[in-house]
C-alpha positions as CSV (number, residue, x, y, z in Angstrom):
1,M,18.2,12.8,12.3
2,S,18.6,9.7,10.9
3,N,22.2,8.0,9.2
4,A,22.0,5.7,6.4
5,N,21.6,2.6,8.7
6,G,18.1,3.8,8.6
7,D,18.1,4.6,12.1
8,V,14.4,6.3,13.3
9,H,15.2,10.1,14.1
10,D,13.5,12.7,16.4
11,G,11.6,14.0,13.5
12,F,9.9,10.7,12.4
13,D,6.4,11.2,14.8
14,H,6.4,14.8,13.6
15,Y,7.2,14.5,10.2
16,W,3.7,11.8,10.1
17,S,1.7,13.3,12.7
18,A,1.9,17.2,10.5
19,L,1.2,15.1,7.6
20,Q,-2.0,13.3,8.8
21,A,-3.6,17.0,10.5
22,E,-2.7,18.6,7.3
23,L,-5.1,15.8,5.4
24,A,-7.8,16.1,8.5
25,A,-8.0,19.9,7.6
26,L,-8.8,19.1,3.7
27,S,-12.2,18.2,2.7
28,P,-12.5,14.8,1.2
29,A,-14.9,16.1,-1.4
30,A,-16.0,12.5,-1.9
31,E,-17.4,11.8,-5.4
32,L,-18.9,8.5,-6.4
33,T,-19.9,7.9,-9.7
34,E,-21.3,4.2,-11.2
35,I,-19.7,2.7,-13.8
36,P,-21.9,0.8,-15.5
37,L,-19.6,-1.4,-17.4
38,R,-17.8,-3.0,-15.0
39,S,-21.2,-3.4,-12.2
40,T,-22.5,-7.0,-12.8
41,D,-25.5,-8.6,-11.3
42,F,-23.8,-9.0,-7.7
43,G,-22.5,-6.1,-7.2
44,V,-21.7,-2.2,-8.3
45,V,-18.7,-0.6,-9.3
46,Y,-18.1,3.0,-8.9
47,G,-15.4,5.1,-9.5
48,L,-14.5,6.9,-6.2
49,R,-12.3,10.5,-6.8
50,L,-11.3,12.0,-3.4
51,T,-9.2,15.0,-2.6
52,S,-5.9,14.4,-1.3
53,I,-3.1,17.1,0.1
54,G,-1.3,19.2,-2.5
55,P,-4.1,19.6,-3.4
56,A,-4.7,16.4,-5.7
57,R,-7.4,14.7,-7.0
58,I,-7.1,10.7,-6.8
59,F,-9.2,7.9,-7.9
60,A,-10.3,4.2,-6.8
61,Y,-12.5,1.7,-7.8
62,Y,-15.3,1.0,-5.1
63,C,-16.9,-1.9,-5.5
64,V,-20.2,-3.0,-3.0
65,P,-21.6,-6.5,-2.9
66,H,-25.8,-6.6,-3.4
67,G,-27.1,-7.4,0.1
68,D,-27.3,-6.5,3.4
69,G,-24.1,-5.1,4.5
70,P,-22.0,-4.0,6.2
71,F,-19.3,-5.7,4.6
72,P,-15.7,-7.1,5.2
73,V,-13.4,-4.7,3.1
74,V,-10.5,-5.9,0.6
75,Y,-8.2,-2.8,0.0
76,Q,-5.6,-3.4,-2.4
77,L,-2.9,-0.5,-1.7
78,P,-1.3,0.9,-5.8
79,N,1.6,-1.2,-7.1
80,Y,4.6,0.4,-8.7
81,G,3.4,1.5,-12.0
82,S,1.4,3.7,-13.7
83,V,-2.1,1.6,-14.4
84,N,-4.0,-0.4,-11.1
85,H,-6.4,-2.8,-12.0
86,I,-10.4,-3.2,-11.1
87,P,-10.3,-5.7,-8.3
88,A,-11.0,-9.5,-9.6
89,Y,-14.4,-10.5,-10.4
90,E,-14.4,-13.7,-8.0
91,R,-13.7,-11.4,-5.3
92,R,-15.9,-8.7,-5.8
93,Q,-18.5,-11.4,-5.1
94,R,-18.0,-11.3,-1.5
95,Y,-15.8,-8.2,-0.1
96,L,-16.7,-4.3,-0.7
97,C,-13.0,-4.0,-2.6
98,V,-11.1,-1.0,-3.1
99,Q,-8.4,-0.4,-5.5
100,L,-6.6,3.0,-5.2
101,C,-4.9,4.6,-7.7
102,H,-2.3,7.2,-6.5
103,R,-1.6,10.5,-7.7
104,G,0.7,10.5,-10.8
105,Q,-1.0,6.9,-11.7
106,R,-3.6,6.4,-14.7
107,L,-7.0,8.4,-14.0
108,A,-5.3,10.2,-11.3
109,D,-2.5,11.7,-13.6
110,Q,-3.8,15.0,-14.1
111,P,-2.0,17.6,-13.6
112,F,0.4,15.1,-12.8
113,A,2.0,12.2,-14.5
114,A,4.5,10.2,-12.7
115,A,7.4,8.6,-14.9
116,Y,8.1,4.9,-14.4
117,P,11.5,4.7,-13.4
118,G,11.6,8.2,-12.2
119,L,8.7,8.2,-9.9
120,L,11.0,7.0,-6.8
121,T,13.5,10.0,-6.9
122,T,10.8,12.4,-7.3
123,R,11.3,16.0,-5.2
124,I,13.2,13.3,-2.5
125,D,16.0,16.3,-2.4
126,D,13.2,17.6,0.3
127,P,11.2,15.7,2.9
128,Q,8.1,17.9,2.9
129,G,8.0,18.0,-0.8
130,Y,8.7,14.0,-1.6
131,I,5.9,12.5,-3.5
132,Y,5.7,9.6,-1.3
133,R,4.6,12.1,1.1
134,G,1.7,12.7,-0.9
135,I,1.1,9.5,-2.1
136,V,0.7,8.0,1.6
137,A,-2.2,10.7,2.2
138,D,-3.7,9.5,-0.4
139,C,-4.0,5.8,1.2
140,L,-5.0,7.4,3.7
141,R,-7.7,9.5,2.5
142,V,-9.2,6.6,1.1
143,M,-8.8,4.5,4.7
144,D,-10.7,7.5,6.2
145,F,-13.3,6.9,3.4
146,L,-14.1,3.4,4.3
147,L,-14.2,4.3,8.1
148,A,-17.1,6.9,7.8
149,R,-19.3,4.3,4.8
150,P,-22.4,2.9,6.2
151,E,-22.1,-0.2,3.7
152,V,-18.2,-0.9,5.4
153,D,-17.9,-3.4,8.8
154,A,-15.2,-1.2,10.1
155,G,-13.9,-4.2,12.1
156,R,-13.2,-6.2,9.2
157,I,-10.7,-4.3,7.0
158,A,-7.9,-6.6,5.5
159,L,-5.3,-3.9,3.5
160,V,-3.5,-6.0,0.8
161,G,-0.1,-4.4,-1.1
162,N,3.5,-3.4,-0.6
163,D,5.3,-0.8,1.5
164,L,2.3,1.3,0.8
165,A,-0.1,-0.9,2.8
166,L,2.4,-1.5,5.7
167,F,2.8,2.6,6.3
168,T,-1.2,3.0,6.3
169,A,-2.2,0.3,8.6
170,A,0.2,1.7,10.9
171,L,-0.6,5.1,10.5
172,R,-4.7,3.9,10.6
173,P,-4.9,1.4,13.7
174,E,-8.5,0.5,12.6
175,V,-6.7,-2.1,10.1
176,D,-7.8,-5.3,10.9
177,A,-5.8,-7.3,8.6
178,L,-2.6,-6.6,6.6
179,Y,-0.9,-8.7,3.9
180,Y,2.1,-7.3,2.7
181,T,4.6,-7.6,0.2
182,P,7.8,-5.5,1.3
183,G,8.8,-2.9,-1.3
184,P,11.8,-0.5,-2.1
185,F,12.4,1.0,0.9
186,F,13.3,-1.7,2.8
187,H,17.0,-1.0,4.1
188,A,17.1,0.9,0.9
189,A,20.5,2.2,1.8
190,Q,22.3,-0.9,2.3
191,L,20.4,-2.8,-0.1
192,A,20.3,-0.3,-3.4
193,P,24.1,-0.3,-4.2
194,R,23.6,-4.0,-4.2
195,T,21.1,-4.3,-6.9
196,T,20.8,-2.6,-10.6
197,A,17.6,-3.9,-10.6
198,Y,14.7,-1.2,-10.8
199,P,13.2,0.4,-8.7
200,L,16.3,0.6,-6.4
201,E,18.5,1.4,-9.3
202,E,16.2,4.7,-9.6
203,L,18.3,5.7,-6.2
204,N,21.8,4.6,-7.7
205,D,21.1,6.7,-10.9
206,Y,19.9,9.6,-8.6
207,V,23.6,9.2,-6.1
208,R,25.5,9.3,-9.6
209,A,23.8,12.1,-11.0
210,Y,23.4,14.1,-7.6
211,P,26.0,13.3,-5.7
212,E,25.9,15.9,-3.4
213,Q,22.6,15.1,-2.7
214,A,23.1,11.5,-1.5
215,E,22.8,12.6,2.0
216,Q,19.9,14.0,1.7
217,L,18.2,11.3,-0.4
218,W,19.0,8.8,2.6
219,R,17.5,11.4,5.0
220,T,14.7,11.4,3.5
221,L,13.9,7.7,2.9
222,A,14.9,7.5,6.9
223,Y,10.7,8.6,7.1
224,F,9.9,5.5,5.0
225,E,11.4,2.8,6.4
226,P,9.4,-0.3,7.3
227,R,11.1,-1.2,10.4
228,H,9.8,1.9,11.6
229,F,6.2,1.7,11.3
230,A,6.5,-2.1,12.0
231,P,6.1,-1.3,15.7
232,R,3.0,0.7,15.1
233,V,0.9,-1.9,13.5
234,R,-1.6,-3.5,15.5
235,A,-3.5,-5.9,12.6
236,D,-2.4,-9.6,12.3
237,T,0.3,-9.6,9.5
238,V,1.3,-12.2,6.6
239,L,4.8,-10.7,5.8
240,V,5.7,-12.3,2.4
241,T,9.3,-13.3,2.0
242,G,11.3,-14.1,-0.8
243,S,12.9,-17.6,-0.8
244,D,16.6,-18.0,0.5
245,E,18.1,-17.3,-3.1
246,D,16.4,-13.9,-3.4
247,F,17.0,-10.8,-2.8
248,L,14.7,-10.1,-0.4
249,S,15.4,-13.4,1.8
250,P,13.9,-14.5,5.0
251,A,17.1,-13.8,6.3
252,R,17.0,-10.4,4.8
253,L,13.8,-9.7,5.9
254,A,14.6,-11.0,9.1
255,P,14.9,-7.5,11.3
256,L,11.6,-6.5,9.5
257,L,10.3,-9.8,11.0
258,I,11.6,-9.1,14.7
259,A,10.0,-5.3,14.4
260,F,6.4,-5.9,14.3
261,G,4.4,-5.1,17.6
262,G,1.9,-7.9,16.6
263,A,1.2,-11.0,15.1
264,V,2.8,-11.3,12.0
265,T,3.2,-14.8,10.2
266,P,5.2,-15.1,7.7
267,Y,5.3,-16.7,4.0
268,I,7.6,-17.8,1.5
269,T,6.2,-16.5,-1.8
270,A,6.2,-19.3,-4.5
271,H,6.3,-16.9,-7.4
272,S,3.2,-18.2,-8.7
273,S,0.1,-16.0,-8.8
274,Y,-2.2,-19.1,-8.8
275,K,-0.1,-20.8,-5.4
276,D,0.1,-17.2,-3.8
277,G,-3.2,-16.1,-4.8
278,V,-4.7,-19.3,-3.4
279,H,-2.8,-18.5,-0.5
280,Q,-3.9,-15.4,0.0
281,E,-7.8,-15.7,-0.5
282,A,-7.4,-18.7,1.9
283,W,-5.9,-16.3,4.2
284,L,-8.8,-14.0,3.8
285,R,-11.8,-16.8,3.9
286,E,-10.4,-18.4,7.2
287,R,-10.4,-14.5,8.6
288,Y,-13.5,-13.6,7.7
289,G,-15.5,-16.9,8.3
290,F,-16.1,-18.1,5.0
291,V,-16.0,-21.4,4.6
292,E,-16.4,-22.1,0.5
293,P,-13.3,-20.9,-1.3
294,L,-13.1,-18.3,-3.9
295,L,-11.4,-19.5,-6.8
296,P,-12.1,-18.9,-10.6
297,P,-13.1,-22.2,-12.3
298,H,-9.7,-22.3,-13.6
299,W,-7.9,-22.6,-10.7
300,R,-9.8,-25.2,-8.7
301,S,-8.7,-28.5,-9.1
């Protein structure tokens, strides 16, 4: 097994292979229902429901442009919070856009509703029952749905998000591009004690409340260490880092950058939704061969 340094252990591959086998044996029971209020003259917005392990019924916004496909895909993985929003109006004009709401989040919160703070440590004492094992399965379930759809260009699928995007790209090598902002799973055993900020403070809270479970907590989290997933990613990757003054500085993230086996480009966040958004949009536009920028009017100079 692993230690508190997050070293990969013999059970890592088995853990994730078993998850994928469990998911593959379960029918997705896909349902697509148009949301007329969200549909536009350039595309249709659907509510997508799928069955993931548990079983759990999950939700995603599934936005398809009018016209001749197949379309390049931007799959937005969920943030750490209860609500995920419909993909951006401008982006839906060009890409097939997907936004997952994983188990526990709004629109996928029956019978389980996630607590924030609290989700990060839900059943963390049991690697097989840990909530994020199921959440990763939710992410993969959507990816498998995409790969089976005729309107999807399976060779042009970009993932955008935090550690869930990395995990999905590592476990689904069909992913073409990854725009990744590291989250709470990176180097958690070493970094959590250095901060009081949530969500990492959830780990500190848990250790204070259940000191006898501390070792098992770190053993469970070792299955989710981003450095173990990075070598498995084949997609071209942008790795978003903080500045030198930030908690996740380039220096602190250097081991993760080195761990990637494929092409990876670091990008230091500007801490500006405008500037970071322009960078992400330009990267996608160049990658998928679009000439005209896709920006809302108030972003154009």
